[in-house]
C-alpha positions in Angstrom: 82.0 44.7 149.7 81.2 43.9 145.9 78.5 41.3 147.2 76.9 43.8 149.6 76.2 46.3 146.4 75.0 43.4 144.4 72.5 42.3 147.7 71.4 45.9 147.9 70.7 46.4 144.1 68.8 43.4 143.8 66.7 44.0 146.7 66.2 47.8 145.8 65.5 46.3 142.1 62.8 44.2 143.7 60.9 46.8 145.1 61.3 49.6 142.7 59.9 47.8 139.5 57.2 46.2 141.4 55.7 49.6 141.5 54.8 50.1 145.1 57.3 53.1 145.3 57.3 54.9 141.9 55.6 57.5 143.8 57.8 58.9 146.2 61.6 57.9 144.7 63.8 56.2 147.0 62.5 58.3 150.3 59.7 56.3 150.7 61.1 53.2 151.4 61.7 53.8 155.2 63.6 52.3 157.6 66.5 54.9 157.2 67.7 57.2 160.3 70.8 59.5 160.6 71.2 63.0 161.8 72.2 66.2 159.9 74.1 69.0 161.7 73.2 71.8 160.9 70.2 71.7 158.6 70.2 75.1 157.5 72.8 77.9 157.4 74.6 80.5 155.4 76.6 79.6 152.2 78.8 77.6 152.3 77.3 75.1 154.4 79.4 72.5 155.8 77.2 69.7 157.5 78.2 66.8 159.3 76.3 63.5 158.7 75.7 60.4 161.4 74.3 56.7 160.3 71.9 55.6 163.2 70.6 52.2 161.5 72.7 49.5 163.7 73.9 46.5 161.7 74.1 48.1 158.2 75.8 46.2 155.7 76.5 49.1 153.7 75.0 52.7 154.0 75.4 55.6 151.4 74.2 58.9 150.5 73.0 61.4 147.7 73.6 64.6 148.8 71.4 66.3 146.0 68.8 63.7 145.4 66.5 64.8 142.4 64.5 61.7 142.8 66.1 59.6 140.1 65.8 55.5 140.6 69.6 55.3 140.4 71.1 58.4 142.3 74.9 58.2 142.6 75.8 58.0 146.2 78.6 57.7 148.7 79.4 57.2 152.2 79.8 60.7 153.7 80.7 61.8 156.8 80.5 65.7 156.3 79.7 67.7 153.1 79.7 71.5 152.1 76.9 73.1 150.4 76.7 76.5 148.1 73.7 78.5 148.3 70.1 76.5 147.5 67.4 73.9 149.0 68.7 70.1 148.9 67.3 67.3 149.6 69.8 64.4 151.0 69.3 60.8 150.6 70.1 57.9 153.1 70.5 54.6 151.3 71.6 51.5 152.4 71.0 47.6 153.1 70.6 45.8 156.5 70.1 41.7 156.5 66.4 41.9 156.1 65.9 44.4 153.2 66.8 47.8 152.2 66.2 51.0 153.7 66.0 54.7 152.8 65.7 58.1 154.6 65.5 61.8 153.4 66.0 65.4 154.8 66.1 68.8 153.4 68.6 71.3 153.5 68.2 75.0 153.3 71.6 76.9 152.4 71.1 80.7 152.1 73.0 83.1 149.6 75.7 85.2 150.7 76.8 86.6 147.5 76.6 90.4 147.3 73.6 92.3 145.4 75.1 93.3 142.0 74.7 97.0 141.8 76.6 100.1 139.7 78.2 103.2 141.1 78.9 106.5 140.2 80.0 109.7 140.8 77.9 112.4 140.0 80.0 115.7 141.1 79.9 117.4 143.9 79.1 115.4 147.3 76.5 113.5 144.8 76.6 109.6 144.3 74.4 107.3 142.7 73.9 103.6 143.2 71.5 101.3 140.8 71.0 97.6 141.7 70.7 94.8 139.1 67.5 93.1 139.6 68.7 89.4 139.4 68.9 86.4 141.9 71.3 87.8 144.0 69.1 90.8 144.9 65.7 89.0 145.5 67.6 86.3 147.5 67.7 88.1 150.7 64.6 89.5 152.5 66.2 93.5 152.2 69.7 95.1 151.3 71.4 97.8 153.5 73.2 100.4 151.9 75.5 101.8 154.9 77.0 105.3 152.8 80.1 105.5 155.7 78.6 108.5 156.8 76.2 107.3 159.6 73.3 106.9 156.9 71.9 103.8 156.1 69.2 103.2 153.3 67.4 99.6 152.7 65.8 98.3 149.9 63.3 95.8 150.0 61.4 94.1 147.2 58.8 96.3 145.5 61.0 99.6 145.6 63.0 101.7 143.0 66.4 99.9 142.6 67.8 103.5 142.2 69.2 105.3 145.5 70.8 108.9 145.4 72.8 109.9 148.6 74.5 113.7 149.0 77.6 113.4 151.4 78.0 116.9 153.8 81.6 117.0 153.3 83.9 115.7 150.0 87.2 116.4 152.3 86.9 112.9 153.6 86.8 109.5 151.4 84.0 107.5 153.2 83.3 103.7 152.1 80.0 102.8 151.0 79.3 98.7 152.5 76.3 96.8 150.6 75.1 93.6 152.0 71.9 91.5 151.7 70.6 90.8 155.0 67.6 87.9 156.3 65.0 88.9 158.6 63.3 86.0 159.4 65.7 83.3 159.3 67.7 83.1 162.2 70.3 80.5 161.3 71.8 82.9 158.6 71.8 86.9 159.4 73.1 88.5 156.2 75.6 88.0 153.3 78.8 89.2 152.4 79.7 92.8 152.3 80.9 94.9 149.1 83.0 97.6 150.3 83.7 100.4 147.6 85.6 103.9 148.7 83.9 107.1 147.0 86.0 108.9 144.9 84.3 112.5 144.2 84.8 113.0 140.9 82.9 113.9 137.8 83.1 111.0 135.3 84.9 112.4 131.9 82.6 111.2 129.6 85.1 113.1 126.8 87.6 110.0 127.3 85.3 107.7 126.0 86.4 107.7 121.9 87.3 105.6 118.9 90.5 104.6 118.5 90.1 102.3 115.7 87.6 101.4 112.7 88.1 98.7 110.1 85.6 97.5 107.4 85.5 94.0 106.9 84.2 92.5 103.2 82.2 90.2 105.3 79.9 92.9 105.7 81.0 94.0 109.4 83.2 97.3 111.0 85.1 96.2 113.8 86.3 99.3 115.8 88.2 99.6 119.1 87.3 102.2 121.8 88.1 103.6 125.1 85.0 103.0 127.4 84.4 103.5 131.5 83.0 100.9 133.4 79.3 101.1 134.1 79.0 103.8 132.1 76.1 103.2 129.6 77.5 103.9 125.8 75.5 103.8 122.4 77.3 102.6 119.4 76.0 104.9 116.7 76.0 105.6 113.1 75.1 107.3 110.0 75.0 107.3 106.1 74.4 111.2 105.8 76.5 112.8 108.6 73.5 114.1 110.1 70.7 111.2 111.2 72.3 108.7 113.4 70.8 105.3 114.2 72.1 103.3 117.4 73.4 99.8 116.7 74.1 98.4 120.2 75.0 99.9 123.9 77.8 98.8 126.2 78.8 99.2 129.8 82.4 98.1 129.5 85.5 99.5 130.5 88.7 99.8 129.2 91.4 101.5 126.9 90.3 98.9 123.4 87.1 97.4 123.9 85.9 95.4 121.0 83.0 96.1 119.3 81.7 94.5 115.6 78.6 96.0 113.3 77.6 93.2 111.3 75.0 93.8 108.3 76.7 96.9 106.9 77.7 97.3 103.3 81.3 97.7 103.1 81.1 100.2 99.8 79.1 102.5 101.7 80.7 105.5 103.6 79.6 105.4 107.1 79.9 108.6 110.4 80.5 106.7 113.6 80.5 108.1 116.8 79.7 107.3 120.8 76.8 108.6 123.1 77.6 108.5 126.3 75.1 108.7 129.4 76.4 108.2 132.9 74.3 107.1 136.2 73.7 110.7 137.2 72.2 111.8 134.2 74.8 113.5 132.2 75.6 112.9 128.2 78.2 113.5 125.8 78.7 112.4 122.2 82.3 111.4 121.3 84.3 112.8 117.7 82.7 111.6 114.3 85.0 108.9 112.6 84.7 108.5 108.9 84.9 104.5 107.2 87.5 104.3 104.4 86.2 103.0 101.0 88.6 101.9 98.4 88.1 101.1 94.7 90.4 99.8 92.0 90.4 98.8 88.5 93.2 97.7 85.9 94.1 99.7 82.7 96.8 99.0 80.6 99.5 97.3 82.9 98.5 99.4 85.6 96.4 99.3 88.6 94.2 102.6 89.2 93.1 103.2 93.3 91.2 105.5 94.6 89.3 106.3 97.6 86.8 109.1 99.8 88.2 111.9 101.1 88.4 112.2 105.0 86.7 115.1 106.4 89.0 118.1 107.6 89.1 119.5 110.6 89.7 116.2 112.4 93.8 116.0 113.5 94.1 114.5 109.9 97.9 113.2 109.7 97.9 111.3 106.5 96.6 108.2 104.5 98.8 105.2 103.7 98.0 102.7 101.0 99.0 98.8 101.5 99.0 96.2 98.9 98.9 93.1 100.2 99.8 93.8 103.5 102.8 95.9 102.9 103.2 99.8 102.7 103.3 101.5 99.1 103.0 105.2 99.7 101.4 107.5 102.5 99.5 110.5 101.0 98.2 113.9 102.3 94.5 114.8 102.7 94.0 115.7 99.2 95.4 112.8 97.8 92.6 110.4 97.1 93.8 108.5 94.0 97.4 106.4 93.1 98.3 104.2 90.0 100.1 101.3 91.1 102.4 100.6 88.1 105.0 97.9 89.5 102.7 95.2 88.3 102.6 92.6 85.4 100.1 90.7 83.4 98.1 88.1 85.3 99.0 89.5 89.0 96.3 89.9 91.3 97.0 92.2 94.4 94.6 93.1 97.5 95.0 97.2 98.4 93.8 98.7 101.3 93.9 102.8 102.3 94.4 103.4 106.1 93.3 107.3 107.3 94.9 108.5 110.2 94.5 111.3 112.4 95.8 112.3 115.9 93.7 109.8 117.9 92.0 107.4 114.9 92.7 104.6 112.5 90.3 103.8 109.7 90.9 101.3 107.4 89.2 100.2 104.4 88.0 96.9 103.5 90.3 95.2 100.7 89.7 95.8 97.4 91.2 92.8 94.6 92.3 94.0 91.5 93.7 91.6 89.0 96.1 93.0 86.3 95.3 93.3 82.8 98.0 94.1 80.3 97.6 95.0 76.4 101.1 94.9 75.7 104.3 93.6 78.1 107.7 95.4 78.5 110.7 94.0 77.0 113.5 92.9 79.4 115.7 95.9 79.4 117.8 95.1 81.8 120.2 91.8 82.2 123.9 91.2 82.8 126.1 88.6 82.5 129.6 87.9 84.8 132.0 85.2 84.8 132.2 83.8 88.3 135.1 81.0 87.3 136.5 79.6 84.7 133.7 77.0 84.4 130.9 79.0 85.1 129.0 82.5 83.9 126.3 84.0 85.9 123.1 85.3 83.9 120.7 87.6 85.6 117.7 89.9 83.9 115.3 91.9 85.6 111.7 90.9 84.5 109.1 94.0 84.0 106.8 94.1 86.8 107.9 91.0 88.2 106.8 90.4 92.1 106.5 87.9 94.8 102.8 86.9 92.9 104.4 87.0 89.5 104.4 84.1 86.9 106.6 84.0 84.2 109.1 81.8 81.9 112.3 83.3 81.1 114.1 81.4 78.2 117.9 81.9 77.8 119.8 81.3 74.6 123.5 80.9 73.8 126.6 81.2 71.4 130.1 81.4 71.4 131.4 84.7 70.6 131.7 85.5 66.8 128.6 83.4 65.8 125.2 84.7 65.1 123.7 81.3 65.9 121.8 81.0 69.1 120.5 77.8 70.8 117.9 77.3 73.6 120.2 76.9 76.7 117.5 76.8 79.2 113.8 78.0 80.2 113.4 79.3 83.6 110.3 79.0 85.7 109.6 82.0 88.0 113.3 82.5 88.1 115.5 85.3 86.6 119.1 84.1 87.4 120.9 81.3 85.8 124.6 79.7 86.2 126.1 78.1 82.8 128.7 75.8 83.8 129.6 74.2 80.1 132.2 77.0 79.5 135.5 77.9 79.5 135.6 81.2 80.2 139.4 81.6 80.3 139.3 80.7 76.3 136.2 82.6 75.0 133.6 85.0 75.3 129.8 83.6 75.4 126.9 85.3 74.2 123.5 85.2 75.5 119.6 86.7 74.6 117.0 86.5 76.9 112.9 86.4 76.3 110.2 85.4 78.4 106.5 84.7 78.4 104.4 86.5 80.8 101.1 85.1 82.9 99.0 85.8 80.2 100.9 83.9 77.6 101.9 86.7 76.0 105.4 86.2 74.3 108.7 88.6 73.7 111.0 88.5 71.0 115.1 87.9 72.1 116.8 90.6 73.7 120.0 92.1 72.2 123.0 89.7 72.9 124.6 90.2 76.0 128.5 88.6 76.1 131.2 87.7 78.9 134.4 89.3 78.9 137.1 87.2 78.2 140.9 88.6 79.5 143.6 87.9 77.2 147.7 88.5 77.4 150.0 88.8 74.6 153.6 89.6 75.6 152.4 91.9 78.4 149.7 93.6 76.9 146.1 92.5 78.4 143.3 93.1 75.8 139.0 92.1 76.4 136.5 92.2 74.3 134.3 94.8 74.0 130.4 92.9 73.3 128.4 94.8 75.6 127.7 92.4 78.9 124.8 94.3 79.8 121.6 95.5 77.7 122.4 98.9 78.6 126.0 100.6 77.3 129.0 100.0 79.4 129.7 102.8 81.6 133.2 102.4 82.2 136.1 99.3 82.6 138.1 98.9 85.5 141.4 96.8 85.6 141.9 94.8 89.0 145.5 94.3 89.4 146.9 92.3 92.8 150.4 91.5 93.7 150.4 88.0 95.0 153.6 88.1 97.2 153.1 92.0 98.5 148.9 92.1 98.6 149.2 95.2 96.7 145.4 95.7 94.8 144.9 98.7 92.4 141.7 99.6 90.5 142.8 101.6 87.2 139.6 103.0 85.3 140.3 102.6 81.7 137.1 104.4 80.8 135.8 102.8 77.5 139.3 101.5 76.8 139.8 97.6 75.8 143.5 97.3 76.7 145.6 97.6 79.2 149.8 97.7 79.7 150.9 97.6 83.2 153.6 99.3 84.4 156.2 96.6 85.8 160.2 96.2 86.6 162.6 94.6 88.3 161.3 95.3 91.9 157.8 94.3 91.2 155.8 91.3 92.0 156.8 88.1 90.3 153.1 87.0 90.2 149.7 88.8 89.4 146.3 88.7 88.7 144.2 91.0 86.3 141.1 91.1 85.9 138.5 93.3 84.2 135.5 94.8 86.0 132.7 96.5 83.7 130.2 99.2 84.8 126.7 99.7 83.2 126.0 103.1 82.7 123.1 103.3 84.9 125.3 101.9 87.5 122.9 99.4 88.5 125.2 96.3 87.1 128.7 95.2 87.0 130.5 92.3 85.1 133.6 90.3 85.6 135.7 89.1 83.4 137.9 85.7 83.9 141.1 85.8 86.2 144.4 86.3 84.9 147.5 84.7 86.4 150.2 86.6 85.2 154.2 85.9 86.2 156.3 89.1 85.4 159.1 87.6 84.0 159.0 84.8 81.3 159.1 81.1 81.9 161.3 78.7 79.6 160.6 74.8 79.8 162.7 72.3 77.7 161.5 68.3 78.2 164.8 66.4 79.1 164.2 63.8 76.5 162.2 63.1 73.4 161.5 60.2 71.1 161.6 61.1 67.2 160.1 57.7 66.1 157.3 58.8 64.0 154.4 57.9 66.1 153.1 61.4 66.9 154.0 61.7 70.4 156.8 63.6 71.8 158.2 63.6 68.2 159.7 67.1 68.7 162.0 68.7 71.1 160.1 72.1 71.7 160.7 74.8 74.0 157.8 76.4 75.6 157.8 79.7 77.2 155.7 82.9 77.7 155.9 86.2 77.8 159.4 87.0 75.5 159.9 89.5 73.5 162.7 87.6 71.1 163.7 83.9 71.4 166.8 82.0 70.0 166.9 78.3 70.6 170.0 76.1 70.0 171.0 72.3 70.2 174.4 71.0 70.3 176.2 67.6 70.3 178.8 66.3 72.3 181.6 68.1 70.8 179.4 71.7 70.9 178.8 71.6 67.3 175.3 73.5 66.8 173.2 70.6 65.2 169.9 72.6 65.3 168.6 76.5 65.5 165.5 78.3 65.6 164.3 81.6 66.7 160.4 80.6 66.8 158.8 79.1 69.7 156.5 77.2 66.8 159.5 75.4 65.4 161.1 72.8 67.5 164.0 69.8 66.8 163.0 66.6 65.2 166.2 64.7 65.6 167.7 65.0 62.6 171.2 66.4 61.2 171.1 67.0 57.4 167.7 65.2 57.1 169.7 62.4 58.9 168.5 60.5 61.8 171.0 61.5 64.8 172.3 59.7 67.2 170.6 58.5 70.5 172.2 59.9 73.4 172.9 63.2 75.5 172.8 66.6 73.8 173.3 70.4 75.1 170.3 73.5 74.5 171.4 76.9 75.2 168.2 79.4 75.2 168.6 83.2 74.9 165.8 85.4 75.3 164.5 88.9 76.2 161.6 89.0 78.6 158.6 91.3 79.0 160.3 93.8 80.8 163.5 93.7 78.5 165.7 91.8 80.5 168.2 89.6 78.4 168.0 85.9 79.8 170.3 82.9 79.2 169.3 79.5 79.9 171.2 75.7 78.8 170.9 72.3 80.1 170.9 68.4 78.7 168.6 66.2 77.2 168.2 62.7 75.8 167.2 61.9 72.4 165.6 58.4 72.1 164.4 56.2 69.8 
């Protein structure tokens, strides 16, 4: 096959490039012979192709030959054409050279001529043809009104036909089709049918539903339209003189239309003017565009907008900032001052006016906030989250999603007036200080910040963590404020570990607490103080104190008083004791040491001399925190 194609190409090139066939294209080579059936008919038309050239090396057909020297072709046996006039080229080769032949194909249009239909009320209907290719492709166009009457359009006639039905109780069907009178192979095109509905088109349904002004100098709108009803989009700047911006005939509940080259700061009145095919005309209700203006005034953004005309079903304005609703307003409220801003903020505002059926949205206006004097931090708190963590939280005045600021936290240990910088945060208002021992002492913090305009605020008053301590069942805590605002009250949280009991005791502004415990109480408890700010916006927790109801006494089982400063004294360790007595006895039961002070232990000497190495006995008598007298004894080894 490749050899055959090469032969054809070489032979054709010889003929073509010598110029002998330039005037006739490939059709003039001659020697071809093929049959086409049929040569004409209605679209789509399928033809059959038969080659009559004997002994062909190869043969192909260009089904829509346009006279070019290098057409695309294939060996078709049949082909289907749409409407139009075509040349089919036979092109092939025999041993003596190439051959060609051409035939003409005519395919008649069958699509229905375009038209619009409208019911005019009563029994009258109107049909209007569109003067285009489809109408003019036929010799004439027949309108069968479905009641036995037929009208015919021919070239030169008016495009509008009206018909009056004698009865409106039936539903006739209009049929329209193109007809050929001089062609015997194709009589007519495809008929289009439309059931007649005897109704007056409701032009008052054509209304604007949405209007939005854009900063690019355009107004975008949605409106309800009716198919085939010519609707003019009109505008006015004074409410009296209207100009037509464009005309549409689309149908649907949300047709989109854009008016370009408008002034976004100008207030426009918009309306639709509709005319049906039967001559009826109606104007829609007026819609007013919205214009919002804004300016910055010392830490505030002041917005204002035009008042929507009354008596149009008005329901309210809604103001948006960066796409988020700020507030709604009544018809006479046409301004708002946004105070939730800080220096350097840049916000985009829009106002939407709503009626019962329309929303009208302004173009956005951008306002950059300028501040003469920034506000100090007035809300902040500290709270203990564990022995190793204290959480510092601050409310930065006017901070929002787009705010930029730097928050500096300074720290000192309770009782100290020296503050050192702990950290500087960027656009963050919470910090966890992990360099603490919250069970041992309180820590104080000061806060300051710098806003986006570079303005710095002096440090705030100190806020301090709450440290809960215990001495002989009496709990106390420091009263330095954990908030920048006053403390409203303290609450003691008491939880029993075995029973699962939990009590919250309001201590008002007291800073001490003595639990009511007895022999029947839980053996172990946790205690924690929770402080509430006066406003109720903040709360702060102290450290958690783990408490055993009865005293625990510990005496080591050996000690070595050898002067190495390690385990050189025998000391009893205890907590929650009201009184204490500690005695050491030798193997004969003689008291060799006695102390009533937990901080004073035996140094391993008797009458100033080193006691002998060996076993000794201790006896302890104490009164615990619930007034129970307890005795305990045991042995230990003295080592050297």
